[in-house]
Backbone as ProteinMPNN parsed JSONL, in Angstrom:
{"seq_chain_A": "MISAIENAIIARIASAPRDVLGYGLRRVDSYGGQLEDEDELAKIANVLPCALVTCTGVGRADNNGSHYAERGTFAVLCVARSLRNEQATRHGGKPGEVGTHQMRDDVLALLCGQTLGLGEHISPLVPHGTRILFNGKLRKQAISVVAVEFATSWLHPAPADAPQAALPEDLQGATTPAEAVAKAAGITDFTLYTGDWGAPVPLFDDQPLRDVVEFHQE", "coords_chain_A": {"N_chain_A": [[15.368, 1.753, 5.512], [13.807, -0.261, 6.568], [13.232, 0.495, 9.224], [11.731, 2.797, 8.695], [9.46, 1.733, 7.426], [8.445, 0.067, 9.449], [7.855, 1.977, 11.446], [5.914, 3.436, 10.081], [3.856, 1.567, 9.823], [3.153, 1.256, 12.506], [2.206, 3.862, 13.037], [0.015, 3.964, 11.327], [-1.755, 2.009, 12.377], [-2.078, 2.971, 14.994], [-3.457, 5.318, 14.528], [-6.018, 4.623, 13.939], [-9.418, 5.243, 14.404], [-11.183, 4.885, 17.487], [-13.97, 4.661, 17.481], [-14.431, 3.562, 15.021], [-13.192, 1.063, 15.05], [-14.467, -0.066, 17.22], [-13.388, -0.661, 19.582], [-10.643, 0.103, 21.774], [-7.177, 0.217, 21.237], [-4.773, -0.329, 23.628], [-2.117, -0.084, 23.484], [0.257, 0.511, 20.977], [3.077, -0.44, 19.451], [6.636, -0.869, 18.774], [7.947, -4.146, 18.492], [9.756, -5.526, 21.118], [10.751, -7.856, 22.341], [8.798, -8.448, 24.164], [7.22, -10.701, 24.293], [8.736, -12.908, 24.726], [9.052, -14.676, 26.885], [7.292, -16.118, 29.711], [7.379, -14.33, 31.891], [7.903, -11.83, 30.677], [5.66, -11.626, 29.036], [3.679, -11.474, 30.944], [4.089, -8.939, 31.908], [2.926, -7.173, 30.113], [0.303, -7.707, 30.332], [-1.519, -6.019, 31.491], [-1.923, -3.984, 29.726], [-3.525, -4.589, 27.573], [-6.039, -4.799, 24.989], [-3.306, -4.993, 22.633], [-1.041, -3.991, 19.976], [1.869, -5.075, 18.432], [4.712, -4.388, 16.496], [6.989, -5.68, 14.082], [9.889, -6.328, 12.007], [10.126, -9.29, 10.237], [11.901, -10.497, 8.558], [14.2, -10.304, 5.742], [14.444, -11.056, 2.405], [16.482, -12.579, -0.228], [18.042, -10.249, -2.373], [17.165, -8.789, -5.555], [19.099, -7.97, -8.335], [18.937, -5.029, -10.076], [20.51, -3.409, -11.608], [21.494, -0.356, -10.941], [20.494, -0.476, -8.406], [19.432, -2.679, -5.75], [16.632, -4.734, -5.508], [14.888, -5.294, -2.709], [13.013, -7.605, -0.744], [10.848, -7.798, 1.918], [9.374, -8.982, 5.029], [6.87, -8.111, 7.383], [5.485, -8.19, 10.642], [2.48, -7.903, 12.482], [1.777, -8.192, 15.738], [-0.956, -9.273, 17.328], [-2.403, -8.94, 20.399], [-4.436, -10.125, 22.927], [-6.588, -10.383, 25.815], [-8.693, -12.104, 28.211], [-10.814, -12.072, 31.008], [-12.613, -13.998, 31.344], [-12.663, -16.502, 29.707], [-10.666, -18.741, 27.631], [-11.602, -18.917, 25.007], [-12.838, -16.468, 24.622], [-10.677, -14.759, 24.317], [-10.012, -15.048, 21.712], [-12.426, -14.85, 20.254], [-13.72, -12.674, 21.32], [-16.569, -10.973, 22.681], [-18.319, -9.693, 24.917], [-19.547, -6.241, 24.892], [-17.05, -3.988, 23.827], [-15.079, -5.794, 24.386], [-12.562, -7.333, 22.765], [-11.425, -9.871, 20.543], [-8.586, -11.771, 19.272], [-9.164, -12.651, 16.694], [-10.872, -10.714, 15.567], [-9.178, -8.514, 15.803], [-7.174, -9.269, 14.021], [-8.608, -9.197, 11.564], [-9.142, -6.463, 11.461], [-6.57, -5.333, 11.336], [-5.744, -6.32, 8.862], [-7.57, -4.96, 7.232], [-6.736, -2.345, 7.654], [-4.122, -2.277, 6.626], [-3.716, -3.727, 4.198], [-2.706, -3.403, 0.839], [-1.665, -0.903, 1.264], [0.673, 1.843, 1.048], [1.548, 3.324, 3.05], [2.076, 6.056, 3.251], [4.58, 6.249, 2.232], [4.751, 6.321, -0.419], [6.03, 5.848, -3.698], [8.263, 4.563, -2.846], [8.022, 2.1, -1.653], [6.478, -1.101, -2.339], [2.922, -1.837, -2.426], [1.54, -3.15, 0.61], [1.159, -6.632, 1.066], [-0.854, -9.344, 2.142], [0.709, -11.915, 4.017], [0.301, -14.156, 5.439], [-0.902, -15.738, 8.49], [-0.112, -16.438, 11.844], [-0.596, -18.423, 14.729], [0.571, -17.647, 17.759], [0.319, -17.918, 20.512], [-2.026, -19.375, 22.64], [-3.852, -19.617, 25.462], [-3.691, -20.172, 29.042], [-2.206, -17.859, 31.239], [-0.714, -17.354, 34.116], [-3.244, -17.496, 35.387], [-4.685, -15.909, 33.697], [-6.37, -15.618, 30.635], [-4.886, -15.543, 27.514], [-4.282, -14.526, 24.169], [-2.213, -14.621, 21.293], [-1.636, -13.482, 18.121], [0.033, -13.466, 15.04], [0.101, -11.352, 12.33], [1.178, -11.278, 9.117], [2.85, -9.316, 6.618], [3.973, -8.626, 3.284], [6.363, -6.707, 1.466], [8.25, -4.601, -0.806], [11.326, -2.872, -1.603], [13.818, -0.497, -2.756], [17.37, -0.867, -2.579], [20.606, 0.493, -2.477], [18.512, 2.975, -0.926], [16.596, 5.4, -2.792], [17.61, 8.875, -2.985], [15.645, 10.564, -1.955], [14.123, 8.983, -0.334], [12.474, 8.031, 2.745], [14.443, 7.943, 5.698], [15.876, 6.249, 8.5], [16.81, 8.083, 11.355], [20.193, 8.951, 11.933], [22.486, 8.58, 14.712], [23.662, 11.558, 16.397], [26.452, 11.795, 16.328], [27.072, 10.476, 14.029], [25.913, 11.743, 11.959], [25.879, 13.308, 8.774], [27.207, 11.469, 7.317], [26.965, 9.975, 4.153], [26.604, 7.508, 3.057], [26.112, 4.011, 3.951], [28.667, 2.852, 4.294], [30.255, 5.077, 4.83], [29.157, 5.867, 7.24], [29.887, 3.734, 8.899], [32.68, 4.007, 8.755], [32.964, 6.525, 9.902], [32.02, 6.056, 12.465], [34.05, 4.431, 13.369], [36.077, 6.189, 13.561], [37.52, 6.794, 11.312], [38.857, 8.87, 8.883], [38.837, 10.909, 5.871], [41.863, 10.912, 3.987], [44.924, 12.011, 2.476], [47.6, 11.951, 2.789], [49.975, 10.125, 4.518], [52.14, 9.518, 7.135], [54.308, 7.023, 7.963], [55.103, 5.121, 10.874], [56.717, 2.493, 11.97], [57.537, 1.494, 14.357], [60.067, 0.444, 14.551], [63.667, 0.808, 15.003], [64.903, 3.861, 13.689], [66.815, 4.099, 10.803], [69.943, 5.781, 10.078], [71.251, 8.208, 7.787], [73.939, 9.9, 6.702], [73.927, 11.063, 9.192], [71.288, 11.766, 9.436], [67.887, 10.954, 10.081], [66.204, 8.347, 8.279], [63.157, 8.462, 6.55], [60.005, 7.353, 5.355], [57.588, 8.353, 3.085], [54.282, 7.899, 2.136], [52.063, 8.476, -0.469], [48.596, 8.764, -1.073], [46.481, 8.707, -3.723], [43.392, 10.029, -4.62], [40.755, 9.234, -6.842]], "CA_chain_A": [[13.995, 1.638, 5.054], [13.084, -1.165, 7.467], [12.708, 1.289, 10.339], [10.702, 3.694, 8.182], [8.248, 0.945, 7.191], [7.93, -0.352, 10.762], [7.254, 3.143, 12.101], [4.707, 3.81, 9.34], [2.82, 0.594, 10.198], [2.726, 1.629, 13.857], [1.419, 5.087, 12.945], [-1.246, 3.65, 10.654], [-2.63, 1.297, 13.316], [-2.362, 3.838, 16.141], [-4.352, 6.406, 14.136], [-7.361, 4.1, 13.67], [-10.35, 5.766, 15.406], [-11.815, 3.897, 18.358], [-15.368, 4.444, 17.113], [-14.452, 2.733, 13.823], [-12.828, -0.3, 15.446], [-15.377, -0.584, 18.232], [-12.596, -0.894, 20.789], [-9.423, 0.901, 21.776], [-5.903, -0.451, 21.5], [-4.134, 0.373, 24.727], [-0.701, 0.117, 23.167], [0.75, 0.155, 19.646], [4.507, -0.172, 19.641], [7.585, -1.779, 18.151], [8.169, -5.339, 19.304], [11.086, -5.536, 21.718], [10.944, -9.038, 23.182], [7.79, -8.511, 25.228], [6.533, -11.995, 24.306], [9.748, -13.955, 24.677], [8.829, -15.681, 27.922], [6.106, -15.897, 30.525], [7.532, -13.125, 32.716], [7.749, -10.656, 29.817], [4.278, -11.572, 28.59], [2.865, -11.041, 32.083], [4.282, -7.502, 32.122], [2.055, -6.38, 29.252], [-1.07, -8.194, 30.491], [-2.381, -4.922, 31.932], [-2.07, -2.98, 28.661], [-4.123, -5.281, 26.444], [-5.389, -5.339, 23.793], [-2.23, -4.184, 22.057], [-0.453, -4.44, 18.721], [3.321, -4.902, 18.419], [5.14, -4.477, 15.1], [8.401, -6.009, 13.887], [10.319, -6.918, 10.731], [10.387, -10.712, 10.462], [12.952, -10.996, 7.683], [14.431, -9.72, 4.422], [14.929, -12.115, 1.525], [17.565, -12.303, -1.166], [17.729, -9.098, -3.227], [17.313, -8.914, -7.005], [19.929, -6.911, -8.892], [18.321, -4.393, -11.248], [21.44, -2.43, -12.158], [22.046, 0.589, -9.977], [19.945, -0.764, -7.09], [18.941, -4.019, -5.473], [15.25, -4.761, -5.044], [14.766, -6.167, -1.545], [11.65, -7.955, -0.349], [10.839, -8.12, 3.344], [8.091, -9.252, 5.671], [6.635, -7.448, 8.66], [4.404, -8.827, 11.388], [1.753, -7.194, 13.533], [1.38, -9.149, 16.76], [-2.206, -8.888, 17.981], [-2.415, -9.575, 21.724], [-5.682, -9.84, 23.653], [-6.822, -11.226, 26.979], [-10.047, -12.127, 28.738], [-10.939, -12.565, 32.379], [-13.656, -15.02, 31.361], [-12.189, -17.809, 29.252], [-9.721, -18.694, 26.528], [-12.309, -18.669, 23.756], [-13.107, -15.038, 24.514], [-9.475, -14.061, 23.855], [-10.004, -15.134, 20.25], [-13.711, -14.474, 19.67], [-14.319, -11.505, 21.946], [-17.868, -11.321, 23.231], [-19.028, -8.566, 25.516], [-19.229, -4.934, 24.272], [-15.737, -3.464, 24.183], [-14.113, -6.889, 24.547], [-12.171, -7.757, 21.429], [-10.568, -11.047, 20.443], [-7.531, -11.652, 18.258], [-9.719, -12.847, 15.342], [-11.332, -9.399, 15.111], [-7.997, -7.669, 15.645], [-6.542, -9.675, 12.766], [-9.388, -8.659, 10.449], [-8.982, -5.008, 11.435], [-5.21, -5.047, 10.873], [-5.745, -6.559, 7.42], [-8.305, -3.873, 6.6], [-5.96, -1.116, 7.774], [-2.804, -2.306, 5.989], [-3.668, -4.346, 2.869], [-2.624, -2.492, -0.292], [-1.182, 0.417, 1.685], [2.092, 2.202, 0.961], [1.837, 3.922, 4.357], [2.621, 7.4, 3.103], [5.938, 6.182, 1.7], [4.635, 6.515, -1.857], [6.634, 4.898, -4.628], [9.475, 3.967, -2.288], [7.758, 0.7, -1.335], [5.306, -1.664, -3.011], [1.803, -1.974, -1.481], [1.604, -4.296, 1.511], [0.389, -7.807, 0.65], [-0.937, -10.326, 3.234], [1.725, -12.957, 3.873], [-0.03, -15.279, 6.316], [-1.223, -15.513, 9.897], [0.374, -17.51, 12.72], [-1.045, -18.413, 16.118], [1.775, -17.761, 18.578], [0.005, -18.35, 21.881], [-3.416, -19.437, 23.078], [-3.913, -20.385, 26.7], [-3.704, -19.508, 30.337], [-0.941, -17.336, 31.723], [-0.922, -16.857, 35.47], [-4.696, -17.426, 35.608], [-5.299, -15.02, 32.722], [-6.43, -16.179, 29.291], [-4.23, -14.629, 26.572], [-4.086, -15.003, 22.803], [-1.274, -13.826, 20.49], [-1.708, -13.852, 16.706], [0.925, -12.659, 14.201], [-0.398, -11.11, 10.975], [2.362, -10.894, 8.352], [2.694, -8.616, 5.351], [5.182, -8.55, 2.465], [6.526, -5.516, 0.629], [9.592, -4.53, -1.386], [11.895, -1.528, -1.715], [15.128, -0.48, -3.395], [18.547, -0.646, -1.728], [20.402, 1.623, -1.567], [17.278, 3.704, -1.156], [16.748, 6.685, -3.499], [18.011, 9.965, -2.092], [14.498, 11.209, -1.311], [13.37, 8.009, 0.457], [12.581, 8.237, 4.192], [15.55, 7.232, 6.319], [15.943, 6.296, 9.955], [17.787, 9.088, 11.766], [21.46, 8.491, 12.49], [22.919, 9.308, 15.905], [24.272, 12.855, 16.077], [27.874, 11.695, 16.012], [27.25, 9.853, 12.717], [25.239, 12.54, 10.951], [26.796, 13.832, 7.77], [27.603, 10.342, 6.471], [26.013, 9.871, 3.055], [26.43, 6.102, 2.706], [26.37, 3.137, 5.101], [30.105, 2.67, 4.486], [30.778, 6.278, 5.479], [28.712, 5.849, 8.634], [30.756, 2.789, 9.605], [34.003, 4.61, 8.856], [32.903, 7.63, 10.846], [31.894, 5.476, 13.799], [35.345, 3.873, 13.734], [37.056, 7.269, 13.657], [38.313, 6.842, 10.089], [38.553, 10.074, 8.124], [39.508, 11.004, 4.573], [43.253, 11.349, 4.07], [45.7, 11.903, 1.247], [49.015, 11.851, 3.131], [50.16, 9.38, 5.757], [53.528, 9.283, 7.497], [54.306, 5.767, 8.708], [56.086, 4.839, 11.915], [56.501, 1.072, 12.197], [58.007, 1.111, 15.685], [61.433, -0.08, 14.49], [64.672, 1.884, 15.057], [65.013, 4.6, 12.435], [68.202, 4.131, 10.345], [70.491, 7.101, 9.81], [72.051, 8.397, 6.591], [74.593, 11.199, 6.888], [73.466, 11.549, 10.503], [69.889, 12.184, 9.364], [66.985, 9.789, 10.058], [65.505, 8.033, 7.042], [61.71, 8.3, 6.709], [59.318, 7.049, 4.102], [56.278, 9.007, 2.985], [53.43, 7.245, 1.116], [50.963, 9.34, -0.886], [47.414, 8.079, -1.596], [45.797, 9.616, -4.658], [41.978, 9.705, -4.816], [40.258, 9.516, -8.178]], "C_chain_A": [[13.17, 0.728, 5.967], [12.456, -0.386, 8.613], [11.586, 2.208, 9.885], [9.386, 2.946, 7.965], [7.625, 0.527, 8.519], [7.224, 0.809, 11.46], [5.96, 3.564, 11.411], [3.555, 2.85, 9.643], [2.264, 0.939, 11.574], [1.808, 2.848, 13.805], [0.053, 4.827, 12.326], [-2.222, 2.974, 11.623], [-3.035, 2.21, 14.462], [-3.361, 4.933, 15.803], [-5.776, 5.935, 13.872], [-8.325, 4.561, 14.764], [-11.01, 4.642, 16.206], [-13.251, 3.616, 17.925], [-15.505, 3.626, 15.839], [-14.161, 1.284, 14.189], [-13.857, -0.91, 16.4], [-14.669, -0.929, 19.525], [-11.35, -0.029, 20.692], [-8.206, 0.036, 22.046], [-5.179, 0.338, 22.576], [-2.654, 0.598, 24.477], [-0.436, -0.325, 21.733], [2.214, 0.543, 19.629], [5.333, -1.134, 18.81], [7.821, -2.97, 19.073], [9.611, -5.363, 19.807], [11.273, -6.685, 22.682], [9.905, -9.206, 24.263], [7.118, -9.877, 25.33], [7.497, -13.169, 24.358], [9.552, -15.039, 25.733], [7.648, -15.271, 28.782], [6.205, -14.619, 31.347], [7.317, -11.869, 31.881], [6.302, -10.506, 29.351], [3.37, -11.077, 29.704], [2.954, -9.533, 32.296], [3.321, -6.663, 31.283], [0.59, -6.796, 29.397], [-2.032, -7.073, 30.867], [-2.547, -3.822, 30.884], [-2.614, -3.64, 27.397], [-5.558, -4.781, 26.233], [-4.309, -4.399, 23.263], [-1.769, -4.793, 20.748], [1.028, -4.094, 18.74], [3.828, -5.222, 17.019], [6.63, -4.798, 15.017], [8.643, -6.479, 12.46], [10.681, -8.372, 11.0], [11.43, -11.287, 9.508], [13.024, -10.253, 6.363], [15.053, -10.794, 3.556], [16.065, -11.663, 0.63], [17.145, -11.198, -2.137], [17.935, -9.443, -4.702], [18.079, -7.714, -7.529], [19.251, -6.328, -10.125], [19.207, -3.29, -11.813], [22.039, -1.552, -11.098], [21.566, 0.323, -8.551], [19.634, -2.258, -6.974], [17.509, -3.915, -4.953], [15.137, -5.785, -3.917], [13.298, -6.417, -1.236], [11.689, -8.403, 1.107], [9.446, -8.395, 3.849], [8.056, -8.579, 7.036], [5.436, -8.107, 9.334], [3.806, -7.856, 12.382], [1.276, -8.256, 14.52], [0.156, -8.607, 17.489], [-2.307, -9.658, 19.294], [-3.679, -9.147, 22.46], [-5.798, -10.785, 24.839], [-8.293, -11.177, 27.361], [-10.009, -12.665, 30.156], [-11.947, -13.694, 32.466], [-13.138, -16.389, 30.946], [-11.29, -17.643, 28.039], [-10.403, -18.396, 25.201], [-12.55, -17.185, 23.545], [-11.882, -14.261, 24.068], [-9.402, -14.064, 22.337], [-11.28, -14.557, 19.633], [-14.255, -13.158, 20.211], [-15.642, -11.905, 22.572], [-18.62, -10.123, 23.731], [-18.655, -7.265, 24.803], [-17.892, -4.399, 24.768], [-14.683, -4.529, 24.384], [-13.798, -7.447, 23.166], [-11.292, -8.996, 21.516], [-9.571, -10.887, 19.307], [-8.049, -11.917, 16.845], [-10.183, -11.512, 14.771], [-10.155, -8.459, 14.906], [-7.285, -7.989, 14.339], [-7.28, -9.086, 11.574], [-9.202, -7.149, 10.325], [-7.6, -4.604, 10.926], [-5.116, -5.255, 9.363], [-6.441, -5.411, 6.69], [-7.502, -2.575, 6.604], [-4.722, -1.1, 6.882], [-2.767, -2.874, 4.576], [-3.663, -3.29, 1.768], [-2.089, -1.124, 0.031], [0.304, 0.597, 1.38], [2.485, 3.094, 2.131], [2.419, 5.331, 4.287], [4.033, 7.421, 2.565], [5.945, 6.228, 0.173], [5.297, 5.418, -2.663], [7.869, 4.209, -4.064], [9.277, 2.521, -1.851], [6.589, 0.223, -2.182], [4.188, -1.83, -1.986], [1.925, -3.251, -0.643], [0.658, -5.398, 1.042], [0.322, -8.782, 1.822], [0.002, -11.496, 2.979], [1.469, -14.133, 4.831], [-0.291, -14.844, 7.745], [-0.739, -16.711, 10.71], [-0.184, -17.326, 14.126], [0.184, -18.647, 16.991], [1.491, -18.257, 19.987], [-1.503, -18.307, 22.096], [-3.44, -20.227, 24.374], [-3.925, -19.521, 27.93], [-2.295, -19.068, 30.709], [-1.206, -16.71, 33.077], [-2.389, -16.517, 35.713], [-5.398, -16.428, 34.692], [-5.257, -15.682, 31.348], [-5.897, -15.152, 28.297], [-4.088, -15.3, 25.212], [-3.144, -14.059, 22.071], [-1.297, -14.352, 19.056], [-0.814, -12.908, 15.91], [0.357, -12.574, 12.794], [0.762, -10.562, 10.157], [1.989, -10.234, 7.02], [4.035, -8.613, 4.618], [5.173, -7.252, 1.674], [7.937, -5.541, 0.06], [10.013, -3.078, -1.507], [13.269, -1.632, -2.368], [16.221, -0.232, -2.368], [19.779, -0.544, -2.618], [19.141, 2.39, -1.939], [17.553, 4.963, -1.969], [16.996, 7.803, -2.5], [16.836, 10.576, -1.349], [13.667, 10.232, -0.477], [13.521, 8.302, 1.943], [13.687, 7.38, 4.773], [15.421, 7.303, 7.829], [17.054, 7.261, 10.347], [19.038, 8.436, 12.332], [21.735, 9.203, 13.8], [23.678, 10.565, 15.513], [25.728, 12.719, 15.664], [28.132, 11.017, 14.67], [26.589, 10.665, 11.613], [26.262, 13.178, 10.023], [27.322, 12.733, 6.869], [26.538, 10.157, 5.396], [25.796, 8.443, 2.596], [26.641, 5.265, 3.953], [27.856, 2.954, 5.381], [30.722, 3.87, 5.194], [30.37, 6.336, 6.936], [29.575, 4.915, 9.464], [32.133, 3.387, 9.821], [34.021, 5.715, 9.895], [32.811, 7.117, 12.273], [33.226, 4.926, 14.295], [36.428, 4.933, 13.848], [37.948, 7.388, 12.445], [37.903, 8.066, 9.295], [39.269, 10.035, 6.784], [40.949, 11.467, 4.766], [43.915, 11.182, 2.719], [47.176, 11.732, 1.535], [49.143, 11.15, 4.469], [51.651, 9.158, 5.973], [53.585, 8.062, 8.398], [55.41, 5.717, 9.755], [55.847, 3.408, 12.368], [57.054, 0.601, 13.536], [59.414, 0.532, 15.698], [62.42, 1.08, 14.585], [64.838, 2.548, 13.697], [66.478, 4.642, 12.001], [68.638, 5.553, 10.01], [71.263, 7.088, 8.501], [72.6, 9.804, 6.647], [74.059, 11.876, 8.137], [72.034, 12.08, 10.486], [68.994, 10.944, 9.324], [66.321, 9.62, 8.704], [64.016, 7.86, 7.339], [61.093, 8.06, 5.332], [57.93, 7.685, 4.138], [55.51, 8.34, 1.834], [52.275, 8.18, 0.811], [49.842, 8.496, -1.486], [46.657, 9.073, -2.475], [44.357, 9.12, -4.85], [41.568, 10.08, -6.215], [38.754, 9.698, -8.131]], "O_chain_A": [[11.965, 0.93, 6.119], [11.284, -0.583, 8.937], [10.599, 2.385, 10.599], [8.317, 3.466, 8.285], [6.41, 0.623, 8.692], [6.13, 0.645, 12.0], [5.016, 3.998, 12.071], [2.401, 3.273, 9.711], [1.051, 0.919, 11.784], [0.759, 2.869, 14.449], [-0.948, 5.402, 12.752], [-3.395, 3.342, 11.673], [-4.199, 2.228, 14.863], [-4.048, 5.432, 16.694], [-6.656, 6.755, 13.609], [-8.077, 4.3, 15.941], [-11.347, 3.589, 15.665], [-13.707, 2.474, 17.989], [-16.565, 3.054, 15.585], [-14.82, 0.374, 13.685], [-14.088, -2.119, 16.387], [-15.288, -1.435, 20.461], [-11.047, 0.511, 19.628], [-8.202, -0.778, 22.969], [-4.994, 1.547, 22.443], [-2.011, 1.38, 25.176], [-0.854, -1.408, 21.324], [2.554, 1.717, 19.776], [4.813, -2.082, 18.222], [7.886, -2.815, 20.293], [10.558, -5.238, 19.03], [11.888, -6.515, 23.734], [10.085, -10.005, 25.181], [6.506, -10.182, 26.354], [7.115, -14.301, 24.064], [9.861, -16.205, 25.485], [7.076, -14.197, 28.595], [5.217, -13.898, 31.485], [6.631, -10.944, 32.316], [5.78, -9.393, 29.279], [2.408, -10.351, 29.453], [2.016, -8.916, 32.801], [2.942, -5.564, 31.689], [-0.27, -6.297, 28.671], [-3.228, -7.165, 30.593], [-3.239, -2.834, 31.13], [-2.214, -3.294, 26.286], [-6.22, -4.384, 27.191], [-4.387, -3.181, 23.422], [-2.061, -5.949, 20.444], [1.403, -2.958, 19.03], [3.418, -6.217, 16.421], [7.433, -4.261, 15.78], [7.732, -6.964, 11.789], [11.468, -8.653, 11.904], [11.804, -12.452, 9.638], [12.047, -9.65, 5.918], [16.072, -11.38, 3.922], [16.544, -10.532, 0.715], [16.03, -11.211, -2.659], [18.769, -10.28, -5.047], [17.75, -6.572, -7.206], [19.016, -7.037, -11.103], [18.712, -2.344, -12.427], [22.989, -1.948, -10.423], [22.152, 0.83, -7.594], [19.582, -2.984, -7.966], [17.215, -3.108, -4.071], [15.273, -6.988, -4.141], [12.449, -5.55, -1.442], [12.468, -9.281, 1.478], [8.456, -8.082, 3.187], [9.062, -8.491, 7.74], [4.491, -8.528, 8.668], [4.514, -7.091, 13.037], [0.465, -9.115, 14.174], [0.237, -7.595, 18.186], [-2.297, -10.888, 19.297], [-3.956, -7.955, 22.598], [-5.184, -11.851, 24.863], [-9.042, -10.319, 26.894], [-9.265, -13.597, 30.463], [-12.126, -14.288, 33.529], [-13.167, -17.333, 31.737], [-11.166, -16.55, 27.486], [-9.84, -17.697, 24.359], [-12.476, -16.696, 22.418], [-12.03, -13.187, 23.486], [-8.793, -13.175, 21.743], [-11.226, -13.862, 18.619], [-15.164, -12.581, 19.615], [-15.819, -13.061, 22.955], [-19.479, -9.591, 23.029], [-17.594, -7.174, 24.185], [-17.632, -4.361, 25.97], [-13.505, -4.207, 24.537], [-14.678, -7.973, 22.484], [-10.509, -9.148, 22.454], [-9.693, -9.982, 18.482], [-7.439, -11.454, 15.881], [-9.914, -11.211, 13.608], [-10.132, -7.691, 13.944], [-6.842, -7.084, 13.63], [-6.654, -8.534, 10.669], [-9.116, -6.617, 9.218], [-7.474, -3.64, 10.17], [-4.484, -4.464, 8.663], [-5.962, -4.945, 5.657], [-7.582, -1.793, 5.657], [-4.306, -0.036, 6.426], [-1.862, -2.534, 3.814], [-4.506, -2.393, 1.756], [-2.057, -0.256, -0.842], [1.087, -0.351, 1.443], [3.619, 3.568, 2.201], [3.169, 5.743, 5.172], [4.633, 8.489, 2.448], [7.004, 6.181, -0.453], [5.157, 4.231, -2.37], [8.461, 3.361, -4.731], [10.252, 1.786, -1.692], [5.805, 1.028, -2.684], [4.467, -1.953, -0.793], [2.36, -4.292, -1.135], [-0.487, -5.138, 0.67], [1.35, -9.034, 2.451], [0.082, -12.007, 1.862], [2.329, -14.996, 5.004], [0.052, -13.734, 8.152], [-0.933, -17.86, 10.311], [-0.237, -16.211, 14.645], [0.77, -19.729, 16.962], [2.321, -18.936, 20.591], [-2.164, -17.321, 21.77], [-3.079, -21.403, 24.379], [-4.139, -18.311, 27.871], [-1.325, -19.803, 30.521], [-1.844, -15.662, 33.174], [-2.734, -15.428, 36.172], [-6.578, -16.133, 34.886], [-4.235, -16.239, 30.948], [-6.39, -14.026, 28.238], [-3.808, -16.496, 25.123], [-3.253, -12.84, 22.205], [-1.011, -15.524, 18.812], [-0.888, -11.69, 16.078], [0.153, -13.595, 12.138], [1.28, -9.49, 10.468], [0.973, -10.548, 6.4], [5.095, -8.598, 5.242], [4.121, -6.761, 1.265], [8.732, -6.414, 0.409], [9.181, -2.171, -1.514], [13.816, -2.726, -2.512], [16.03, 0.515, -1.409], [19.987, -1.425, -3.452], [18.751, 2.449, -3.105], [18.633, 5.542, -1.852], [16.643, 7.696, -1.325], [17.0, 11.059, -0.228], [12.614, 10.608, 0.037], [14.575, 8.771, 2.372], [13.851, 6.222, 4.387], [14.923, 8.287, 8.376], [18.124, 7.257, 9.737], [18.957, 7.488, 13.112], [21.268, 10.326, 13.994], [24.264, 10.636, 14.433], [26.198, 13.424, 14.77], [29.273, 10.978, 14.209], [26.697, 10.305, 10.441], [27.363, 13.539, 10.438], [27.828, 13.01, 5.782], [25.344, 10.179, 5.692], [24.882, 8.189, 1.812], [27.266, 5.721, 4.91], [28.275, 2.903, 6.537], [31.597, 3.717, 6.047], [31.138, 6.797, 7.781], [29.956, 5.243, 10.588], [32.696, 3.299, 10.912], [34.968, 5.835, 10.673], [33.436, 7.664, 13.182], [33.504, 4.949, 15.494], [37.569, 4.623, 14.191], [39.013, 8.003, 12.514], [36.714, 8.277, 9.058], [40.186, 9.239, 6.578], [41.223, 12.318, 5.613], [43.528, 10.331, 1.92], [47.943, 11.401, 0.631], [48.496, 11.535, 5.443], [52.343, 8.662, 5.083], [52.986, 8.053, 9.474], [56.514, 6.216, 9.536], [54.878, 3.137, 13.077], [57.036, -0.598, 13.813], [59.91, 0.163, 16.762], [62.061, 2.217, 14.283], [64.905, 1.868, 12.673], [67.314, 5.162, 12.74], [67.815, 6.414, 9.7], [71.862, 6.075, 8.141], [71.85, 10.781, 6.643], [73.777, 13.074, 8.152], [71.615, 12.766, 11.418], [69.301, 9.985, 8.615], [65.926, 10.592, 8.059], [63.658, 7.172, 8.295], [61.602, 8.51, 4.306], [57.2, 7.555, 5.121], [56.013, 8.23, 0.716], [51.58, 8.63, 1.722], [50.096, 7.617, -2.309], [46.25, 10.142, -2.019], [44.125, 7.961, -5.192], [41.976, 11.121, -6.73], [38.13, 9.947, -9.163]]}, "name": "protein", "num_of_chains": 1, "seq": "MISAIENAIIARIASAPRDVLGYGLRRVDSYGGQLEDEDELAKIANVLPCALVTCTGVGRADNNGSHYAERGTFAVLCVARSLRNEQATRHGGKPGEVGTHQMRDDVLALLCGQTLGLGEHISPLVPHGTRILFNGKLRKQAISVVAVEFATSWLHPAPADAPQAALPEDLQGATTPAEAVAKAAGITDFTLYTGDWGAPVPLFDDQPLRDVVEFHQE"}
C-alpha cells in the first residue's frame, strides 16, 4: 500500500495543469537520495522546480481484529532555485519564477483531504507539518528545499481489492507476503520429505534403513 499511495501522490501532482499553477514543474518523481549531499543536489539543479515524493515513516499499528490499522506519513519535497538571490527561491518573484512557499501552498491545495483515487482503502490525507530542509547557496546557485508532510492510514493486510505494488515476475502468484518470501527462497509446498542426514546408512538384513517423515496439512 505504501507504493500505491506514493505513486498516487506523484500522479496527482504531475497532473496539475500549468495554467492553474502559473508555472510548470519540470520533474515529479519518487525520492531516491537526490538531496543526500551537495553533489546529488547539484545534479537536479537543472530540472527545477521539482517535487519529490517519499514515505517518511509508518507508526505502530492498531489491532482491529482481522486487520491492523496502520498510520503513515508521506512527504513532498518542494525544490526550487533562483539565479537572482536566496529570497527568490522561497518567495518567487518574476513571472514564471516560483518559490518553495508557493509550491508548498499548491501541494497542500492538491492533496489535502484527498484519497487519491484509492477510495475507501485509505483515509483522506491530512497535513502533518512542513520542514525547511535547505535554504542557501549551492555552487553559486540559490536553492530552497521544503518538505510538506501528510498523514493517512490504511489496513494491513490490505483488502483483496486494494491496489498493490506489482511483484517481480518470478514472485507472481504468491497471495501473501509470507508466500512471496517462501517463493523467493525456493521453498515450495510439500507433504512428503525423505531425509538424508549425511551419516552412514545402517543395514538390516542387508537392506539399508531409511526413515520417512510425513507432514499433514490441515
